[in-house]
N, C-alpha and C positions, 0 to 999 in steps of 0.2 A: 527418794526421787521426788515425791510430792513436795517436800520442803524446798528442794531446789527450784521447782516450778513456781512455787509461791513467791520465792525471793525474786526470781526473774520478773514475774508479773508485777510485784510491788515496785521493782526498779523502773519498769517501763511506765507504769501508771504514774509514778512520782516524778518522772522526768518531764520537765516543761520546757517550752521554747524560751529562749533568753528574752528578757524585756527589750522593748524597742531601743531604749537608750544604751543598751549593752551591745547592739549590733555594730559591726565594724563600720567605719566611716564610709567606705566604698559602697557597702550594702545600703546604708542610709541614703546616700546620694542617689543610688539607682532607684530606691523607693520613692524619693522626692520627684525624680524625673518621670517615673511611671505615673504617679498620681497627677502630675502637672499635664502630661500628654493626654491622659484620660479626661481630665477636667476640660482642657481646651477643645478636645475632640467633641465632647458632648455639647459644649457651649457653641462651637461652630455649627454643629449639626442642628442645634435648636434655632440659631439665628438664620440658617439656611431655610429651615422649615417655616419660620415666620415670613421670610420673603416669598417662599413658594405659596404659602397659604393666602397671602395678601395680594398675589399677582393680579388677579382679575378685579378685586375690589379697588386697588390703586388706579385701575384704568376705567372705573365706572361701569364695568360689565357685570350683569347679573350672573350668578354662578351657583352651582350646587356645592355646599361645603365639603371639602376634601377629607378623606381619611388619612391619618399621618403616614400610613404605609402604602396603601393601594390607591390613594387619590380618589378618583371618582369611580374606580373599577370594582367597588365592593359588590356590585350586582352579578359579576361573572360567576357562572355555574349555578346561580340561584335564580336568575331572571334572564329571559331572552333579551338580547340587545335591542330588538325592535320595540319591546314593551318599555324598556328603559328610555329609549329615545322619545317615545310618545309622552313620557312624563316630563322630559326636558322641554318638549314643545309647549307644555302647559304654562311655562314661564311667560308666555305671550310677549316675547322679546324677539327681535330679529336675529339675535345670537345669544348664546349662553356659554359661559366659561366652564371648563372642566379640566381635569387632570388625568393624565395617563401615568400612573404612579406619581412621580413628582414633576412630570413634564406638562406644561400648560397646553391645552388644546381648545379649539373653539367649535361649537356646534352651530351650524347655520340653519335658521328657521325661516329665512326670508327668501322668497322666489327671486326677487330682484338681485340679491347678493349671490344666490345660487347661479343665476345666469352669468354674472361676471366671472365667477370662479370656474365654472364648467365650460364656458364658451368664450366670452369677450376677452378675458385675461388668461386664457388657457395656457399661454406660454409660461406663465409664472406658477401654474398649478398642474403641469402635465404629468407629474409623478404621483404615485400613491404613497401613503405613509406606511401601509402594511408591507411586510417583507418576509420572505422565507429564508433569507440569509444566503451565505456562500456555501454552506455545508449541505444544502439540499437543492441540487440543480434542477430536478424535475419540478419541485414545488416553487422554485424561485425564478425560473426562466420562462414560465408560461405567460400568455398575454394578460392574464388577470393580475399577476403579481409583479411582473418585470417592469422596469422603468427604462427611460431613454438612455442611450440611443437604440437599444435592442428592441424596445417596444414599437417604435415608429417603423423600424425596418420590417419586423415580422407582421405588423398590422397591415402595412401596404401590400406585402406579398400574399397574405392569406385572404385579403378581401375578395379576391377573384373566386374563392370557393363559394361565396354566398351571393353571387349575382342572380338576377331574375332567371336567366337561362339555366343556371345550375339548379336552382330550386325547382324549376319545371321538370328537370330530369328526375329529381328525387320524389316528385309528387306521386308517381305510380307506386313506388315502393312504400311510402308512408301510407298511401291509401290501402295497399294490401295488408299492411300491419294493422291498420284501423279495423279492417274487416275481421282479422284474426282476433282482435280485442273484443269485438262484438260476439264472436264465436266462443271465446273464453268465458265471457259473462253468461252467455246462454247455457253453457255446459254446467255452470254453477248457480243457475237462477233460483234453485230451490233453497239456497243457503244465503245467509248474510255474507256480503263480500267486503273484504278489506281493501279499501280504495288505494291506499298507498302501495301495497304490495302489487296489486294488479296493474296499476299505471306505471310503476317503475319497471315491471317486467316488459311492458310495451315500449317505454322510452329507451330502455337498454337496447332493444332490438334496433330501433330507429337510429340511435346515436352510434351504436357499434358498427352498423353497416355504412352510415354516412361518413364516419371518421376513418374507419379501418377497412371497409369493404368486406367485413367478416359476416357471413351468413349466420344468423342466430334464430333460435326458436323459443326464446323465453316467454314471448307473448302467450303462447298456447300452453307451454309446459312449466314455466317458472324456473327453468334450469338452463345451464349453458356456461361456457367458459367466460363470456363477457358478463353474465349475470353474477358469477362468483366475484368478479372484480368490483362491480357496482354494489354488491351486497357488502363487501369489505369497505368500500368508500363511504357507505352510508352509516357505518357504525361509529358511535361517539361515546366511548368510555371516558374515564377520568383523564387518562394520559392524552388521548386524542383531543379532548376538550381543552386541556392545558396547553397543548401544542398550538391549537388554533387561537387561543386567547393571546398567547405570546406573539404569534405571527401578526395578528390583527392590531393588537393594542400596546405591546411592549416588545417590538422586534429586536431591540438591542440585545435581548437575552437568547435569541433563537440559536445563534451559532455556538454560544457558550454551552447551552444544554443540548445542542444538536436536535432541536425539534424539527419535525418534518410535516409538510402539508398533506401528503398522502401516506396511507399505511405502507410500511416497508415491504411486506410480503406481496401485496397486490401490485405495488409499484414494480417490483422485480418481475412479476409475472407479466405485467404490461410491457416491460422492456423486451422480454423474450418473444411475446406475440408480435410486437412491432418489428423487431429485427427479422423474424421469420417471414412476415408478410412482405417487408421491403426486399428481402433477398429473392423471394419468389417473383415479385413484380419486376425487379431488375433483370432477372434471368429471362423473363418473358416480355421484355419491353417492346413497345411498338414506337412508331414515329409520331404518335399523336402529340400535338402541341398543347391541347387543352387538358386541364386537370379535371378528372371526373369526380374526385372526392378530396377530402382533406389530406389523406395519405399521399395521393398523387402530387398535391401541391407541395408537401413537405419533401418528397423525393426530388421534385424539380428544384427546390431551394438548395438542397444538398448538392445536386449536380452542378448548378450554376456557380456555387461558391467554390467547388473543387476546380472547375474550369477557370475561374478567376484567381486561383491560388490563394483563396481565403480559407481560414480555419473555420470548421463547423463541426460541432459535436452532436452525437446522436441524442444526448441529453436535451439539447435545445429543441430538437424536433419532437422527441417523445413528450416533452413538457407540454407542447401545444395540443397533442392528441389527448393527453391525460386531462387537461383542464376542460377541453371540449366534452369529454366523456362525463366528467363530474358536473360541469355546468349544465349539461343537457339533461341527464337522467334525473337528477335530484330536484332541480328547480321546476322543470316541466311536469314531472310526476307529482310534485307537491301542489302546484297550481291546479292541475287536473283533479286532484283529490279534493281540495277545498271547494272548487267550483261545483263538482258533482254533489258534494255533501250539502252545499247551500241549496242546490236544485232539489234535493230530496225534501227539504223543508219549505221550498218555494216552487212548487211544480208549475205555477203559471208563468214563470219567467223563462223565456227561451231565447231571447235575443240579447246581443251585446254582452254576453256573460263573460267572455274572455277578458275584456278590458276592465270590467268591474271586479273580476276575480284577481287580476293583477294589482288593482288599487288596494283591495283589502288584504291581500296575501302576498305582497312582493317578497320573494325569497330573501332578498337582502335589503334592509330598510335604510341604508345610508350609503353615501358616496364619499370616500375618504380621499383627500389630497394633502400635499405638503407644500408649503410656500417655499419657493426657491430664492426669493428675495423679500425684503421687507415690503409689506403691502398695506395700504391704507383702506380699511373697511368703510369708515365714514369719518366725520370731523373729529371724533373723540377716540377712535380705536384704530391703531396700526399694529398689525401682527408682525412679529420678527421672522426673518428667514429661518426655516426649519420647523415652524409651528404647524402641527397637524390641524386640518380643518375637516369637519364632517357635515356634509349637506344632509339635513334631516328629511329625507324623502318620505319616510313612513309617517312622520309627524304631519307633513303637508297633506298626505293622502287621507288623513283622518281629521283634517281641519274643517269644521262645519261652515266656515266662511267660504271655502272652496268647494266642498262636497257636502251639501245639507244632509243631516241625519246620517253621518258617516258610518255608524255601526250597522246600518241597514244595507242588505245586499240589493242594490237597485240598478240593474243593467240599463234602464231607460235613461240614466244620466249621460250615457254615451251614445244616445241617438244623435244623428247629425244635427238636428235643430237645437239640441242641448249641448253637445260637445263643443260647438263653436264658441260657447261662452266660458269654457274652462280656461282659467288664467294660466298663461304660459309658465312653465317650470314648477307647476304644482303637481304634475303627474309624471313620474319618472321611474317606472318599474324596471326599465332596462338601462337606466342612467341617462346621460345627456352629453352633448358635445363630442369632440373627437374620440373620447374613450367610451362612447356608448357601446353596449354589448354587440360584438361583431356578428353573433348568431341570432339577433333579434327576430328577423323575418322567418328564419328557419324554425325557431322555437314557436312562434305564433302559428306557423303552418302545421306543425306537429300537434299542437293543442287543438287547433280548429278541426283537423281531420278526426282526431280521437273523439272529441265531443259530438261532432256531427254523426259519427257512426254509432255512438252510444245512444244519443237521444232520438235518433231516427228509428231505432229498433227497440228502445226500452223506455218505460216510465220508471222513475226512481222514487223510493219512499224511505223515510227514516225507519230505523230499527228501534223497537221499544227500549226504553231506559238509556238510550244514547243521548249525550248532551246536545243542546242546541248549538249552532255554529258559534254564537257569541260566548259560549261557556267551554269551548274546546280548550284543553290545556295545550300550551305552546312549549316546545322542547327547550328546556333551560340549558342543556349541555351543549347543544349545537348553536353556532352563531347565526346560522340561517333561520329564517322564520318558518319553521316546520311544525307540524302537529306532534305533540308529545304523547299521544295516545292513538290507538287504532280508530280509524273512521269507517264504521260499518254501515252499509245501506242495503236495501232490498231492491233488486231489479225485477221488473215485471215486463215480459214481452208485449209490444204494442199489437202484434198480429197473432 
């Protein structure tokens, strides 16, 4: 038996592939074709890369040298986009070329060009470059991500929710929650308080009631059905980070990999809550013509479309409530956290803190648009239709020519006598032009009530061994400008 095995092994080891010249002519021809195709493909790819690489150099535009695979996006998941944009601002050029993978894009550092793109020539830049694709209706149909014609229709219909009269109606509720916020802090005054957790509990209550009419008690307890959703919305693991990177910077891949803007589990829960509340309101409907909150406005839109025999999906309506919830709790909570943290290190500063906090800590440091037609930037640069452009708002917020000593938290720069000298289109925490944040005044009211309640009742001090505001780590996984570590402070009652 062993002899037989050894013979078989010797036979196998000794058997070699036939020399190339002994291959049949058909096989040799296939081999030639395969090598030729591979060589031509590599050559074409290399020539394409050379054209991509030299795109901005050929146009005389300063640029950040691209990576052969990721283009300019090598910073993703390693550095927050806001910090990366501040680096591009240091080119000291009105615009800087960059690449989204192999797609050329342009970062705008000039307030004059920003004005043209965001306002004067808005018709050519009405749409965003970012996209949540066709496979994610809740992520793709909300006011933040959707483009025309849906955007203009929904924007016009929802503007009525944020009139001065509607905001006055909401003031009492926001004020009540601000008092509960002070009570929450008083209950925990003997311990260091995590600002982000505390403020997000507060903003969840405010946004949940304003958007859905759902009573919530997370300000005092940190718990509740809406708080579960916002907690899920605020988590950014590797996959969520990858999804947002694709949606914001390479949206062509979104549908292929079925990336989503919101976490699936919390999105499904939000749908159930939405449909339950809508059903309850429809069953108890009155003849009131005015919408008292966002949900009423959405129900009214649905009713009008049905009466006009127009198609309307629940997903389109839920998408607006979802982005209002995300845009309200995380951004307002983050700004409140940073402002309070700054005040702990600068207790003498008590006025104009909100505007200065929004300058230093704008949750989103850029405004993306896409050119619908070829557009001449200046005498030497014309961008082609389909080119993404990014207005570098955070870069302007930290420009010492516009805001002297920009790293310093200096609310006095927004005193009336000083603010009048601020150059237009250098301060854009809520965006600018027709696509400016629809909830801007509501967000400012929420932050104002919270800070007033906190600072009227407490002095705030830093906790030992906590970093200075300028040394706080910024979250690299999330594309929003959020703290990457807990912000702990000590509150001391004033009375």
